[in-house]
Structures are given as C-alpha cells and as structure tokens.
Short mmCIF file of the C-alpha atoms (twelve columns), coordinates in Angstrom:
data_MODEL
# 
_entry.id   MODEL 
# 
loop_
_atom_site.group_PDB 
_atom_site.id 
_atom_site.type_symbol 
_atom_site.label_atom_id 
_atom_site.label_alt_id 
_atom_site.label_comp_id 
_atom_site.label_asym_id 
_atom_site.label_seq_id 
_atom_site.Cartn_x 
_atom_site.Cartn_y 
_atom_site.Cartn_z 
_atom_site.pdbx_PDB_model_num 
ATOM 1  C CA . MET A 1  9.785   -10.284 5.836   1 
ATOM 2  C CA . LEU A 2  9.512   -6.870  6.908   1 
ATOM 3  C CA . VAL A 3  10.080  -3.980  5.072   1 
ATOM 4  C CA . ASP A 4  9.993   -0.498  6.172   1 
ATOM 5  C CA . THR A 5  11.524  1.510   3.851   1 
ATOM 6  C CA . PHE A 6  9.736   2.292   -0.143  1 
ATOM 7  C CA . GLU A 7  12.968  1.103   -1.629  1 
ATOM 8  C CA . ASP A 8  12.762  -2.308  0.155   1 
ATOM 9  C CA . LYS A 9  9.081   -2.433  -0.875  1 
ATOM 10 C CA . LEU A 10 10.091  -2.020  -4.414  1 
ATOM 11 C CA . GLU A 11 12.638  -4.887  -4.231  1 
ATOM 12 C CA . VAL A 12 9.958   -7.431  -2.843  1 
ATOM 13 C CA . VAL A 13 7.688   -6.186  -5.814  1 
ATOM 14 C CA . ALA A 14 10.744  -6.816  -8.118  1 
ATOM 15 C CA . ASP A 15 11.387  -10.110 -6.638  1 
ATOM 16 C CA . GLY A 16 8.116   -10.939 -7.810  1 
ATOM 17 C CA . ARG A 17 6.665   -11.731 -4.024  1 
ATOM 18 C CA . THR A 18 3.619   -9.007  -4.433  1 
ATOM 19 C CA . VAL A 19 2.253   -6.292  -6.338  1 
ATOM 20 C CA . ALA A 20 1.854   -2.738  -5.245  1 
ATOM 21 C CA . LEU A 21 -0.765  -0.187  -5.826  1 
ATOM 22 C CA . VAL A 22 0.447   3.664   -5.796  1 
ATOM 23 C CA . PRO A 23 -1.125  6.890   -6.339  1 
ATOM 24 C CA . ILE A 24 -0.846  7.580   -10.045 1 
ATOM 25 C CA . ASP A 25 1.187   10.973  -9.249  1 
ATOM 26 C CA . ASP A 26 3.909   8.778   -6.962  1 
ATOM 27 C CA . ARG A 27 6.590   8.608   -9.335  1 
ATOM 28 C CA . ARG A 28 8.907   6.913   -7.032  1 
ATOM 29 C CA . SER A 29 8.304   3.686   -8.345  1 
ATOM 30 C CA . ALA A 30 9.908   5.090   -12.107 1 
ATOM 31 C CA . LEU A 31 13.077  5.144   -10.674 1 
ATOM 32 C CA . ARG A 32 14.060  1.254   -11.246 1 
ATOM 33 C CA . ASP A 33 14.470  0.130   -14.759 1 
ATOM 34 C CA . ASP A 34 13.000  -3.437  -13.611 1 
ATOM 35 C CA . LEU A 35 9.506   -2.450  -12.325 1 
ATOM 36 C CA . VAL A 36 6.907   -0.515  -14.833 1 
ATOM 37 C CA . THR A 37 3.439   0.916   -14.152 1 
ATOM 38 C CA . VAL A 38 0.345   -0.307  -15.313 1 
ATOM 39 C CA . PRO A 39 -2.740  2.210   -14.800 1 
ATOM 40 C CA . VAL A 40 -5.687  0.559   -13.212 1 
ATOM 41 C CA . GLU A 41 -8.903  2.915   -14.496 1 
ATOM 42 C CA . ASP A 42 -12.289 2.272   -14.692 1 
ATOM 43 C CA . ILE A 43 -12.414 -0.218  -11.711 1 
ATOM 44 C CA . GLU A 44 -14.970 -0.331  -9.313  1 
ATOM 45 C CA . PRO A 45 -14.491 0.507   -5.890  1 
ATOM 46 C CA . CYS A 46 -12.889 -2.619  -3.997  1 
ATOM 47 C CA . GLN A 47 -12.098 -4.011  -0.808  1 
ATOM 48 C CA . VAL A 48 -8.717  -2.310  0.929   1 
ATOM 49 C CA . VAL A 49 -7.342  -4.449  3.839   1 
ATOM 50 C CA . VAL A 50 -4.837  -3.117  6.096   1 
ATOM 51 C CA . VAL A 51 -2.685  -5.853  8.172   1 
ATOM 52 C CA . THR A 52 -0.376  -4.766  11.082  1 
ATOM 53 C CA . ARG A 53 2.065   -6.420  13.438  1 
ATOM 54 C CA . ARG A 54 0.353   -7.473  16.817  1 
ATOM 55 C CA . GLY A 55 1.234   -4.844  19.363  1 
ATOM 56 C CA . ALA A 56 2.635   -2.303  17.044  1 
ATOM 57 C CA . THR A 57 2.869   0.898   18.835  1 
ATOM 58 C CA . ASN A 58 3.586   3.184   16.164  1 
ATOM 59 C CA . PRO A 59 1.144   6.146   16.986  1 
ATOM 60 C CA . LEU A 60 1.161   6.835   13.245  1 
ATOM 61 C CA . LEU A 61 -0.702  3.567   12.277  1 
ATOM 62 C CA . ALA A 62 -2.705  3.567   15.377  1 
ATOM 63 C CA . HIS A 63 -4.246  7.456   14.117  1 
ATOM 64 C CA . PHE A 64 -4.429  6.109   10.556  1 
ATOM 65 C CA . CYS A 65 -6.410  2.646   11.645  1 
ATOM 66 C CA . GLU A 66 -8.796  5.191   13.519  1 
ATOM 67 C CA . SER A 67 -9.138  7.367   10.900  1 
ATOM 68 C CA . ALA A 68 -9.805  4.422   8.782   1 
ATOM 69 C CA . LYS A 69 -12.586 3.271   10.911  1 
ATOM 70 C CA . ASN A 70 -14.335 6.627   11.304  1 
ATOM 71 C CA . LEU A 71 -14.046 7.582   7.395   1 
ATOM 72 C CA . LEU A 72 -14.811 4.313   5.575   1 
ATOM 73 C CA . VAL A 73 -18.248 3.026   4.960   1 
ATOM 74 C CA . ARG A 74 -19.439 -0.418  5.711   1 
ATOM 75 C CA . GLU A 75 -21.591 -2.419  2.767   1 
ATOM 76 C CA . ALA A 76 -25.096 -2.223  3.621   1 
# 
C-alpha cells in the first residue's frame, strides 16, 4: 500500500499496521481521537532507515538522501 498524505499515514497507524515517530511539536496527529502520542525521552541514538521505491524520481527525495549521506556519521 502506498500512502502519500499525512492523513493517510495516520490511517495506517490507526489500523495498527505501523507506528510513527513524529516531532514533539507536530500536533497533526492530535487531530484524531483514536490516536494518542507517547513521548519517547532519554533514549540512546538509534538507527534510522529510509526506504524508497526503486526508480523514484522525486527531486526532493534525491536531495534528502544526498543530505543524509553527507550529514550522518557512520558508526566506527
């Protein structure tokens, strides 16, 4: 299933098919009565994975991936 809008993503969360991490100041998820947020605090840095569709041509995606490669540090 491909979801594009934030609202569609929240629907997938509400269906129990995934979880989402959102910035603490992002209040869009509070617009739904059937979802709650749980603060995640004081955790060690963790691995982040970006998954894309093969052959994706969105220039924003390409810029994001390039920035991530340039800014993120590999573990020693």
